[in-house]
Structures are given as structure tokens and as C-alpha cells.
ROSE-735786 format. One record per atom (N, C-alpha, C, O): x, y, z; residue in one letter. Coordinates in nm, 4 decimals, m for minus. Each point is the difference from the previous one (the first is absolute). Layout:
N
+----------+----------+----------+------+
!       c1 !       c2 !       c3 ! resn !
+----------+----------+----------+------+
!        X !        Y !        Z !    a !
...
+----------+----------+----------+------+
***
This chain:
105
+----------+----------+----------+------+
!       c1 !       c2 !       c3 ! resn !
+----------+----------+----------+------+
!  18.6059 !  24.4823 !  18.0698 !    x !
!   0.1048 !   0.0711 !  m0.0672 !    x !
!   0.0441 !  m0.0721 !  m0.1262 !    x !
!   0.0780 !   0.0549 !  m0.0779 !    x !
!  m0.1247 !  m0.1729 !   0.0567 !    x !
!   0.0331 !  m0.0700 !  m0.1240 !    x !
!  m0.1206 !   0.0053 !  m0.0924 !    x !
!  m0.1143 !   0.0079 !   0.0449 !    x !
!   0.1413 !  m0.0122 !  m0.1722 !    x !
!  m0.1082 !   0.0006 !  m0.0973 !    x !
!  m0.0234 !  m0.1418 !  m0.0489 !    x !
!   0.0944 !  m0.0781 !  m0.0117 !    x !
!  m0.2178 !   0.0446 !  m0.0167 !    x !
!  m0.0280 !  m0.1341 !  m0.0509 !    x !
!   0.0671 !  m0.0222 !  m0.1348 !    x !
!   0.0217 !   0.0943 !  m0.0760 !    x !
!   0.0102 !  m0.2173 !   0.0479 !    x !
!   0.0682 !  m0.0340 !  m0.1239 !    x !
!  m0.0861 !   0.0338 !  m0.1208 !    x !
!   0.0520 !   0.0426 !  m0.1031 !    x !
!  m0.1832 !  m0.0610 !   0.1147 !    x !
!  m0.0868 !   0.0236 !  m0.1148 !    x !
!   0.0027 !   0.1460 !  m0.0450 !    x !
!  m0.0135 !   0.0272 !  m0.1193 !    x !
!   0.0306 !   0.0668 !   0.2117 !    x !
!   0.0025 !   0.1406 !  m0.0418 !    x !
!   0.1372 !   0.0410 !  m0.0522 !    x !
!   0.0104 !   0.0958 !  m0.0767 !    x !
!   0.0953 !  m0.1665 !   0.1169 !    x !
!   0.1343 !   0.0332 !  m0.0466 !    x !
!   0.0194 !  m0.0468 !  m0.1434 !    x !
!   0.0574 !   0.0727 !  m0.0810 !    x !
!  m0.1030 !  m0.1895 !   0.0489 !    x !
!   0.0229 !  m0.0587 !  m0.1328 !    x !
!  m0.1135 !   0.0295 !  m0.0950 !    x !
!  m0.0619 !  m0.0929 !  m0.0519 !    x !
!   0.0326 !   0.2183 !   0.0276 !    x !
!  m0.1037 !   0.0357 !  m0.0953 !    x !
!   0.0405 !  m0.0457 !  m0.1386 !    x !
!   0.1187 !  m0.0125 !  m0.0302 !    x !
!  m0.2174 !  m0.0121 !  m0.0536 !    x !
!   0.0304 !  m0.0471 !  m0.1341 !    x !
!   0.0687 !   0.1093 !  m0.0789 !    x !
!  m0.0480 !   0.1133 !  m0.0034 !    x !
!   0.1597 !  m0.1452 !  m0.0601 !    x !
!   0.0748 !   0.1012 !  m0.0736 !    x !
!  m0.0697 !   0.0357 !  m0.1304 !    x !
!  m0.0730 !  m0.0813 !  m0.0567 !    x !
!   0.0954 !   0.2008 !   0.0108 !    x !
!  m0.0514 !   0.0408 !  m0.1300 !    x !
!   0.0824 !  m0.0676 !  m0.1080 !    x !
!   0.1132 !  m0.0407 !   0.0263 !    x !
!  m0.1666 !   0.0275 !  m0.1469 !    x !
!   0.0776 !  m0.0657 !  m0.1057 !    x !
!   0.1336 !   0.0679 !  m0.0262 !    x !
!   0.0978 !  m0.0681 !  m0.0306 !    x !
!  m0.0909 !   0.2008 !   0.0419 !    x !
!   0.1275 !   0.0689 !  m0.0240 !    x !
!   0.1002 !  m0.0333 !   0.1094 !    x !
!   0.1190 !  m0.0154 !  m0.0278 !    x !
!  m0.1656 !   0.0042 !   0.1525 !    x !
!   0.0905 !  m0.0321 !   0.1102 !    x !
!   0.0440 !  m0.1456 !  m0.0050 !    x !
!   0.1082 !  m0.0339 !   0.0480 !    x !
!  m0.1906 !  m0.0515 !  m0.1053 !    x !
!   0.0329 !  m0.1421 !  m0.0064 !    x !
!   0.0826 !  m0.0348 !  m0.1228 !    x !
!   0.0177 !  m0.1177 !  m0.0315 !    x !
!   0.0328 !   0.2184 !  m0.0378 !    x !
!   0.0799 !  m0.0270 !  m0.1189 !    x !
!  m0.0822 !   0.0051 !  m0.1261 !    x !
!   0.0519 !  m0.0227 !  m0.1093 !    x !
!  m0.1806 !   0.0524 !   0.1230 !    x !
!  m0.0856 !   0.0096 !  m0.1170 !    x !
!   0.0037 !   0.1406 !  m0.0548 !    x !
!   0.0911 !   0.0776 !   0.0291 !    x !
!  m0.1902 !  m0.0461 !  m0.1082 !    x !
!  m0.0057 !   0.1339 !  m0.0552 !    x !
!   0.0972 !   0.0170 !  m0.1146 !    x !
!   0.0571 !  m0.0972 !  m0.0494 !    x !
!  m0.0390 !   0.2198 !   0.0077 !    x !
!   0.0836 !   0.0304 !  m0.1148 !    x !
!   0.1465 !  m0.0353 !   0.0240 !    x !
!   0.0641 !  m0.0603 !  m0.0861 !    x !
!  m0.0112 !   0.0973 !   0.2015 !    x !
!   0.1412 !  m0.0239 !   0.0287 !    x !
!   0.0337 !  m0.1469 !   0.0142 !    x !
!   0.1068 !  m0.0430 !  m0.0437 !    x !
!  m0.1947 !  m0.0346 !   0.1032 !    x !
!   0.0258 !  m0.1424 !   0.0204 !    x !
!   0.0044 !  m0.0772 !  m0.1298 !    x !
!   0.0864 !  m0.0856 !  m0.0192 !    x !
!  m0.1785 !   0.1153 !  m0.0693 !    x !
!  m0.0024 !  m0.0680 !  m0.1293 !    x !
!   0.1212 !   0.0394 !  m0.0827 !    x !
!   0.0601 !  m0.0843 !  m0.0666 !    x !
!  m0.0244 !   0.2105 !   0.0706 !    x !
!   0.1171 !   0.0484 !  m0.0745 !    x !
!   0.1272 !  m0.0669 !   0.0517 !    x !
!   0.0838 !  m0.0428 !  m0.0793 !    x !
!  m0.0687 !   0.0335 !   0.2122 !    x !
!   0.1189 !  m0.0630 !   0.0577 !    x !
!   0.0053 !  m0.1487 !  m0.0339 !    x !
!   0.1070 !  m0.0533 !  m0.0292 !    x !
!  m0.2211 !  m0.0131 !   0.0331 !    x !
!  m0.0036 !  m0.1424 !  m0.0327 !    x !
!   0.0359 !  m0.0229 !  m0.1463 !    x !
!   0.0713 !  m0.0952 !  m0.0320 !    x !
!  m0.1195 !   0.1809 !  m0.0564 !    x !
!   0.0319 !  m0.0134 !  m0.1422 !    x !
!   0.1487 !   0.0242 !  m0.0246 !    x !
!   0.0621 !  m0.0699 !  m0.0801 !    x !
!  m0.0051 !   0.1687 !   0.1490 !    x !
!   0.1436 !   0.0254 !  m0.0138 !    x !
!   0.0814 !  m0.1160 !   0.0561 !    x !
!   0.1032 !  m0.0359 !  m0.0568 !    x !
!  m0.1479 !  m0.0228 !   0.1669 !    x !
!   0.0709 !  m0.1144 !   0.0577 !    x !
!  m0.0037 !  m0.1188 !  m0.0955 !    x !
!   0.0982 !  m0.0731 !  m0.0129 !    x !
!  m0.2124 !   0.0539 !  m0.0543 !    x !
!  m0.0108 !  m0.1092 !  m0.0972 !    x !
!   0.0950 !   0.0235 !  m0.1169 !    x !
!   0.0662 !  m0.0928 !  m0.0464 !    x !
!  m0.0597 !   0.2175 !  m0.0013 !    x !
!   0.0924 !   0.0322 !  m0.1087 !    x !
!   0.1444 !  m0.0225 !   0.0441 !    x !
!   0.0820 !  m0.0469 !  m0.0789 !    x !
!  m0.0504 !   0.0800 !   0.2037 !    x !
!   0.1360 !  m0.0217 !   0.0506 !    x !
!   0.0349 !  m0.1482 !   0.0027 !    x !
!   0.1133 !  m0.0373 !  m0.0303 !    x !
!  m0.2089 !  m0.0472 !   0.0659 !    x !
!   0.0245 !  m0.1447 !   0.0015 !    x !
!   0.0296 !  m0.0493 !  m0.1416 !    x !
!   0.0928 !  m0.0780 !  m0.0210 !    x !
!  m0.1715 !   0.1236 !  m0.0750 !    x !
!   0.0233 !  m0.0397 !  m0.1397 !    x !
!   0.1380 !   0.0465 !  m0.0458 !    x !
!   0.0722 !  m0.0754 !  m0.0653 !    x !
!  m0.0353 !   0.1984 !   0.0989 !    x !
!   0.1303 !   0.0521 !  m0.0404 !    x !
!   0.1147 !  m0.0744 !   0.0679 !    x !
!   0.1045 !  m0.0210 !  m0.0616 !    x !
!  m0.1223 !  m0.0194 !   0.1879 !    x !
!   0.1041 !  m0.0796 !   0.0684 !    x !
!   0.0219 !  m0.1322 !  m0.0715 !    x !
!   0.1136 !  m0.0434 !  m0.0192 !    x !
!  m0.2244 !  m0.0208 !  m0.0205 !    x !
!   0.0123 !  m0.1268 !  m0.0710 !    x !
!   0.0679 !   0.0193 !  m0.1348 !    x !
!   0.0803 !  m0.0833 !  m0.0421 !    x !
!  m0.1122 !   0.1918 !  m0.0247 !    x !
!   0.0625 !   0.0307 !  m0.1286 !    x !
!   0.1500 !   0.0218 !   0.0173 !    x !
!   0.0800 !  m0.0507 !  m0.0787 !    x !
!  m0.0423 !   0.1259 !   0.1814 !    x !
!   0.1420 !   0.0258 !   0.0246 !    x !
!   0.0733 !  m0.1267 !   0.0413 !    x !
!   0.1150 !  m0.0204 !  m0.0387 !    x !
!  m0.1803 !  m0.0648 !   0.1167 !    x !
!   0.0625 !  m0.1261 !   0.0404 !    x !
!   0.0241 !  m0.0898 !  m0.1216 !    x !
!   0.1029 !  m0.0670 !  m0.0091 !    x !
!  m0.1985 !   0.0663 !  m0.0839 !    x !
!   0.0179 !  m0.0789 !  m0.1223 !    x !
!   0.1138 !   0.0540 !  m0.0838 !    x !
!   0.0759 !  m0.0769 !  m0.0590 !    x !
!  m0.0634 !   0.2079 !   0.0533 !    x !
!   0.1107 !   0.0593 !  m0.0756 !    x !
!   0.1340 !  m0.0329 !   0.0650 !    x !
!   0.0987 !  m0.0233 !  m0.0698 !    x !
!  m0.0945 !   0.0212 !   0.2029 !    x !
!   0.1256 !  m0.0320 !   0.0698 !    x !
!   0.0420 !  m0.1446 !  m0.0226 !    x !
!   0.1193 !  m0.0305 !  m0.0006 !    x !
!  m0.2173 !  m0.0597 !  m0.0181 !    x !
!   0.0329 !  m0.1411 !  m0.0202 !    x !
!   0.0650 !  m0.0239 !  m0.1359 !    x !
!   0.0727 !  m0.0977 !  m0.0181 !    x !
!  m0.0985 !   0.1857 !  m0.0760 !    x !
!   0.0566 !  m0.0149 !  m0.1340 !    x !
!   0.1395 !   0.0611 !  m0.0029 !    x !
!   0.0214 !   0.1055 !  m0.0596 !    x !
!   0.0722 !  m0.1721 !   0.1239 !    x !
!   0.1373 !   0.0492 !   0.0077 !    x !
!   0.0727 !  m0.0292 !  m0.1301 !    x !
!  m0.0147 !  m0.1072 !  m0.0588 !    x !
!   0.0917 !   0.2028 !   0.0160 !    x !
!   0.0770 !  m0.0176 !  m0.1222 !    x !
!   0.1420 !  m0.0473 !   0.0274 !    x !
!   0.0702 !  m0.0431 !  m0.0915 !    x !
!  m0.0285 !   0.0510 !   0.2149 !    x !
!   0.1354 !  m0.0429 !   0.0354 !    x !
!   0.0095 !  m0.0257 !   0.1487 !    x !
!  m0.0975 !   0.0156 !   0.0735 !    x !
!   0.2155 !  m0.0552 !  m0.0300 !    x !
!   0.0219 !  m0.0250 !   0.1418 !    x !
!   0.0162 !   0.1315 !   0.0750 !    x !
!   0.0611 !   0.0948 !  m0.0495 !    x !
!  m0.1167 !  m0.0915 !   0.1689 !    x !
!   0.0102 !   0.1185 !   0.0849 !    x !
!   0.1268 !  m0.0135 !   0.0834 !    x !
!   0.0103 !  m0.0909 !   0.0823 !    x !
!   0.0856 !   0.1796 !  m0.1024 !    x !
!   0.1275 !  m0.0131 !   0.0705 !    x !
!  m0.0125 !   0.0373 !   0.1470 !    x !
!   0.0801 !  m0.0444 !   0.0821 !    x !
!  m0.1795 !   0.1252 !  m0.0483 !    x !
!  m0.0206 !   0.0381 !   0.1404 !    x !
!  m0.1159 !  m0.0760 !   0.0620 !    x !
!  m0.0503 !   0.0402 !   0.1049 !    x !
!   0.0075 !  m0.1471 !  m0.1659 !    x !
!  m0.1180 !  m0.0723 !   0.0439 !    x !
!   0.0161 !  m0.0661 !   0.1361 !    x !
!   0.0973 !  m0.0709 !   0.0256 !    x !
!  m0.1940 !   0.0955 !   0.0602 !    x !
!  m0.0080 !  m0.0673 !   0.1290 !    x !
!  m0.1453 !   0.0076 !   0.0447 !    x !
!  m0.0801 !   0.0717 !  m0.0600 !    x !
!   0.0467 !  m0.1444 !   0.1636 !    x !
!  m0.1379 !   0.0030 !   0.0485 !    x !
!  m0.0350 !   0.1374 !   0.0571 !    x !
!  m0.1140 !   0.0449 !  m0.0114 !    x !
!   0.2123 !   0.0220 !   0.0729 !    x !
!  m0.0254 !   0.1339 !   0.0534 !    x !
!  m0.0279 !   0.0982 !  m0.1127 !    x !
!  m0.0896 !   0.0837 !   0.0106 !    x !
!   0.1658 !  m0.0938 !  m0.1175 !    x !
!  m0.0227 !   0.0873 !  m0.1152 !    x !
!  m0.1379 !  m0.0252 !  m0.0598 !    x !
!  m0.0707 !   0.0936 !  m0.0373 !    x !
!   0.0339 !  m0.2200 !   0.0285 !    x !
!  m0.1314 !  m0.0343 !  m0.0530 !    x !
!  m0.1117 !   0.0562 !   0.0874 !    x !
!  m0.0997 !   0.0508 !  m0.0512 !    x !
!   0.1166 !  m0.0599 !   0.1835 !    x !
!  m0.1023 !   0.0528 !   0.0905 !    x !
!  m0.0148 !   0.1509 !  m0.0142 !    x !
!  m0.1118 !   0.0513 !  m0.0064 !    x !
!   0.2229 !   0.0192 !   0.0016 !    x !
!  m0.0065 !   0.1452 !  m0.0154 !    x !
!  m0.0552 !   0.0395 !  m0.1364 !    x !
!  m0.0719 !   0.0993 !  m0.0115 !    x !
!   0.1044 !  m0.1751 !  m0.0900 !    x !
!  m0.0530 !   0.0271 !  m0.1334 !    x !
!  m0.1515 !  m0.0193 !  m0.0020 !    x !
!  m0.0716 !   0.0784 !  m0.0623 !    x !
!   0.0221 !  m0.1825 !   0.1301 !    x !
!  m0.1448 !  m0.0233 !   0.0081 !    x !
!  m0.0700 !   0.1134 !   0.0749 !    x !
!  m0.1085 !   0.0433 !  m0.0387 !    x !
!   0.1718 !   0.0047 !   0.1467 !    x !
!  m0.0585 !   0.1115 !   0.0742 !    x !
!  m0.0019 !   0.1273 !  m0.0849 !    x !
!  m0.0971 !   0.0755 !   0.0027 !    x !
!   0.2041 !  m0.0525 !  m0.0773 !    x !
!   0.0048 !   0.1172 !  m0.0871 !    x !
!  m0.1037 !  m0.0104 !  m0.1115 !    x !
!  m0.0636 !   0.0992 !  m0.0358 !    x !
!   0.0469 !  m0.2191 !  m0.0187 !    x !
!  m0.1012 !  m0.0194 !  m0.1035 !    x !
!  m0.1406 !   0.0223 !   0.0553 !    x !
!  m0.0850 !   0.0580 !  m0.0675 !    x !
!   0.0606 !  m0.1039 !   0.1896 !    x !
!  m0.1315 !   0.0197 !   0.0620 !    x !
!  m0.0283 !   0.1480 !   0.0200 !    x !
!  m0.1110 !   0.0465 !  m0.0259 !    x !
!   0.2108 !   0.0273 !   0.0717 !    x !
!  m0.0163 !   0.1450 !   0.0211 !    x !
!  m0.0202 !   0.0716 !  m0.1335 !    x !
!  m0.0805 !   0.0926 !  m0.0096 !    x !
!   0.1525 !  m0.1349 !  m0.0918 !    x !
!  m0.0153 !   0.0586 !  m0.1330 !    x !
!  m0.1391 !  m0.0281 !  m0.0552 !    x !
!  m0.0624 !   0.0881 !  m0.0590 !    x !
!   0.0137 !  m0.2099 !   0.0779 !    x !
!  m0.1344 !  m0.0352 !  m0.0464 !    x !
!  m0.1058 !   0.0835 !   0.0718 !    x !
!  m0.0964 !   0.0446 !  m0.0621 !    x !
!   0.1140 !  m0.0234 !   0.1928 !    x !
!  m0.0942 !   0.0840 !   0.0745 !    x !
!   0.0008 !   0.1434 !  m0.0528 !    x !
!  m0.1055 !   0.0620 !  m0.0133 !    x !
!   0.2229 !  m0.0099 !  m0.0165 !    x !
!   0.0116 !   0.1365 !  m0.0517 !    x !
!  m0.0633 !   0.0128 !  m0.1380 !    x !
!  m0.0703 !   0.0972 !  m0.0278 !    x !
!   0.0950 !  m0.1945 !  m0.0579 !    x !
!  m0.0580 !   0.0030 !  m0.1339 !    x !
!  m0.1518 !  m0.0106 !   0.0078 !    x !
!  m0.0707 !   0.0687 !  m0.0738 !    x !
!   0.0197 !  m0.1542 !   0.1628 !    x !
!  m0.1446 !  m0.0141 !   0.0151 !    x !
!  m0.0625 !   0.1285 !   0.0517 !    x !
!  m0.1114 !   0.0343 !  m0.0395 !    x !
!   0.1806 !   0.0370 !   0.1267 !    x !
!  m0.0524 !   0.1255 !   0.0533 !    x !
!  m0.0096 !   0.1069 !  m0.1091 !    x !
!  m0.0849 !   0.0889 !   0.0078 !    x !
!   0.1716 !  m0.0970 !  m0.1096 !    x !
!  m0.0056 !   0.0958 !  m0.1109 !    x !
!  m0.1152 !  m0.0304 !  m0.0951 !    x !
!  m0.0408 !   0.0871 !  m0.0768 !    x !
!  m0.0124 !  m0.2097 !   0.0806 !    x !
!  m0.1155 !  m0.0424 !  m0.0796 !    x !
!   0.0246 !   0.0173 !  m0.1502 !    x !
!  m0.0879 !   0.0465 !  m0.0726 !    x !
!   0.2056 !  m0.0832 !   0.0273 !    x !
!   0.0346 !   0.0146 !  m0.1403 !    x !
!  m0.0390 !  m0.1211 !  m0.0845 !    x !
!  m0.0204 !   0.0134 !  m0.1207 !    x !
!   0.0097 !  m0.1301 !   0.1815 !    x !
!  m0.0312 !  m0.1206 !  m0.0761 !    x !
!  m0.1489 !  m0.0138 !  m0.0281 !    x !
!  m0.0387 !  m0.0611 !  m0.0996 !    x !
!  m0.0445 !   0.1168 !   0.1857 !    x !
!  m0.1445 !  m0.0050 !  m0.0215 !    x !
!  m0.0685 !  m0.1201 !   0.0613 !    x !
!  m0.1223 !  m0.0115 !  m0.0080 !    x !
!   0.1979 !  m0.0784 !   0.0691 !    x !
!  m0.0610 !  m0.1181 !   0.0612 !    x !
!  m0.0884 !   0.0417 !   0.1168 !    x !
!  m0.1127 !  m0.0479 !   0.0128 !    x !
!   0.1626 !   0.1362 !   0.0720 !    x !
!  m0.0777 !   0.0450 !   0.1153 !    x !
!  m0.1257 !   0.0727 !  m0.0447 !    x !
!  m0.1056 !  m0.0155 !   0.0615 !    x !
!   0.1155 !   0.0945 !  m0.1676 !    x !
!  m0.1174 !   0.0719 !  m0.0499 !    x !
!  m0.1076 !  m0.0964 !  m0.0486 !    x !
!  m0.1187 !   0.0203 !   0.0258 !    x !
!   0.1608 !  m0.1258 !  m0.0966 !    x !
!  m0.0974 !  m0.0982 !  m0.0487 !    x !
!  m0.0650 !  m0.0760 !   0.1142 !    x !
!  m0.1210 !  m0.0225 !  m0.0010 !    x !
!   0.2009 !  m0.0174 !   0.1000 !    x !
!  m0.0544 !  m0.0727 !   0.1145 !    x !
!  m0.0975 !   0.0887 !   0.0765 !    x !
!  m0.1083 !  m0.0439 !   0.0385 !    x !
!   0.1478 !   0.1689 !  m0.0170 !    x !
!  m0.0861 !   0.0933 !   0.0729 !    x !
!  m0.1305 !   0.0236 !  m0.0762 !    x !
!  m0.1072 !   0.0010 !   0.0606 !    x !
!   0.1146 !   0.0176 !  m0.1909 !    x !
!  m0.1193 !   0.0221 !  m0.0811 !    x !
!  m0.0935 !  m0.1210 !   0.0056 !    x !
!  m0.1218 !   0.0150 !   0.0099 !    x !
!   0.1805 !  m0.1353 !  m0.0162 !    x !
!  m0.0816 !  m0.1211 !   0.0023 !    x !
!  m0.0724 !  m0.0143 !   0.1338 !    x !
!  m0.1191 !  m0.0310 !   0.0027 !    x !
!   0.1899 !   0.0534 !   0.1079 !    x !
!  m0.0632 !  m0.0160 !   0.1305 !    x !
!  m0.0980 !   0.1125 !   0.0295 !    x !
!  m0.0987 !  m0.0219 !   0.0703 !    x !
!   0.1233 !   0.1419 !  m0.1223 !    x !
!  m0.0966 !   0.1088 !   0.0170 !    x !
!  m0.1311 !  m0.0360 !  m0.0677 !    x !
!  m0.1075 !   0.0282 !   0.0529 !    x !
!   0.1161 !  m0.0908 !  m0.1703 !    x !
!  m0.1208 !  m0.0438 !  m0.0704 !    x !
!  m0.0750 !  m0.1058 !   0.0790 !    x !
!  m0.1229 !   0.0023 !   0.0062 !    x !
!   0.1959 !  m0.0944 !   0.0539 !    x !
!  m0.0647 !  m0.1036 !   0.0799 !    x !
!  m0.0592 !   0.0569 !   0.1271 !    x !
!  m0.1083 !  m0.0413 !   0.0416 !    x !
!   0.1777 !   0.1361 !   0.0215 !    x !
!  m0.0521 !   0.0624 !   0.1214 !    x !
!  m0.1225 !   0.0842 !  m0.0317 !    x !
!  m0.0928 !   0.0064 !   0.0805 !    x !
!   0.0911 !   0.0582 !  m0.1967 !    x !
!  m0.1150 !   0.0787 !  m0.0412 !    x !
!  m0.1213 !  m0.0887 !  m0.0213 !    x !
!  m0.1106 !   0.0365 !   0.0400 !    x !
!   0.1289 !  m0.1517 !  m0.1020 !    x !
!  m0.1102 !  m0.0943 !  m0.0197 !    x !
!  m0.0490 !  m0.0584 !   0.1308 !    x !
!  m0.1195 !  m0.0243 !   0.0165 !    x !
!   0.2104 !   0.0017 !   0.0760 !    x !
!  m0.0370 !  m0.0525 !   0.1308 !    x !
!  m0.0821 !   0.1018 !   0.0778 !    x !
!  m0.0991 !  m0.0349 !   0.0642 !    x !
!   0.1411 !   0.1615 !  m0.0704 !    x !
!  m0.0710 !   0.1044 !   0.0722 !    x !
!  m0.1397 !   0.0210 !  m0.0560 !    x !
!  m0.0948 !   0.0199 !   0.0760 !    x !
!   0.0807 !  m0.0242 !  m0.2098 !    x !
!  m0.1334 !   0.0186 !  m0.0571 !    x !
!  m0.0888 !  m0.1204 !   0.0282 !    x !
!  m0.1215 !   0.0149 !   0.0126 !    x !
!   0.1804 !  m0.1345 !  m0.0025 !    x !
!  m0.0782 !  m0.1189 !   0.0357 !    x !
!  m0.0486 !   0.0063 !   0.1442 !    x !
!  m0.1097 !  m0.0472 !   0.0299 !    x !
!   0.1888 !   0.1042 !   0.0594 !    x !
!  m0.0406 !   0.0135 !   0.1389 !    x !
!  m0.1086 !   0.1053 !   0.0157 !    x !
!  m0.0881 !  m0.0150 !   0.0846 !    x !
!   0.0926 !   0.1210 !  m0.1642 !    x !
!  m0.1005 !   0.1051 !   0.0092 !    x !
!  m0.1348 !  m0.0494 !  m0.0496 !    x !
!  m0.1043 !   0.0473 !   0.0454 !    x !
!   0.1057 !  m0.1421 !  m0.1381 !    x !
!  m0.1247 !  m0.0507 !  m0.0566 !    x !
!  m0.0780 !  m0.0868 !   0.0967 !    x !
!  m0.1192 !  m0.0227 !  m0.0202 !    x !
!   0.1832 !  m0.0255 !   0.1236 !    x !
!  m0.0686 !  m0.0828 !   0.0974 !    x !
!   0.0008 !  m0.1466 !  m0.0385 !    x !
!   0.0463 !  m0.0365 !  m0.1081 !    x !
!  m0.0970 !  m0.0466 !   0.1961 !    x !
!  m0.0048 !  m0.1440 !  m0.0224 !    x !
!  m0.1345 !  m0.0343 !  m0.0606 !    x !
!  m0.1041 !   0.0440 !   0.0485 !    x !
!   0.1069 !  m0.1227 !  m0.1546 !    x !
!  m0.1261 !  m0.0366 !  m0.0651 !    x !
!  m0.0334 !  m0.1439 !   0.0286 !    x !
!  m0.1026 !  m0.0499 !  m0.0462 !    x !
+----------+----------+----------+------+
***
């Protein structure tokens, strides 16, 4: 009544394993979000005056809000960073696939 482990854990397809079109797009957007978070953090460090409501809790919530904002901006794909990363990796994946089709010499 039990199935062997080898038949349960079949090898996943590239799309199911996070590969494919959606996986590369999500990874590129995540990379753009990281860049935008760093950009926003640098802008926050350049304070022009004292924060009258400043506390560690305020800072934590501000960081969370900045992270969410960066994720939203990256999802809109307005900066073009994700598009460039995706284009670059598509070119590398295309070269890899054609090298595999050619066989081993």
C-alpha cells in the first residue's frame, strides 16, 4: 500500500522547479527589488534633519514599507533592470541549450 520513494520523487520539469519563463522573470524582478531596496536605504541615510518621531520601531516599519514599495516598483518593471537581467540570462541559456544539442566533442 505504500509507494517506493523513487517513484514519488520524480524529477521535476524546469517550469515546476522554478525554471522556465516565469522563474527567470520572477528572479529578475527579485534582483531589481534588491537593487531598489538598497537605493531607498541609501536615500534614507541622507537625512537632512533630525527625525522628531524617530525610534527603532519607526525605523523597522519604515524599512518594511520601503521593501514592499521596492517589490511593487520592481513588479511594474519601470526601471528596466529586470528586463536587462532577463535578456542577459536568456542569451546565456540559449547558448547553453545550443551547446547541449551539438553534443560532446
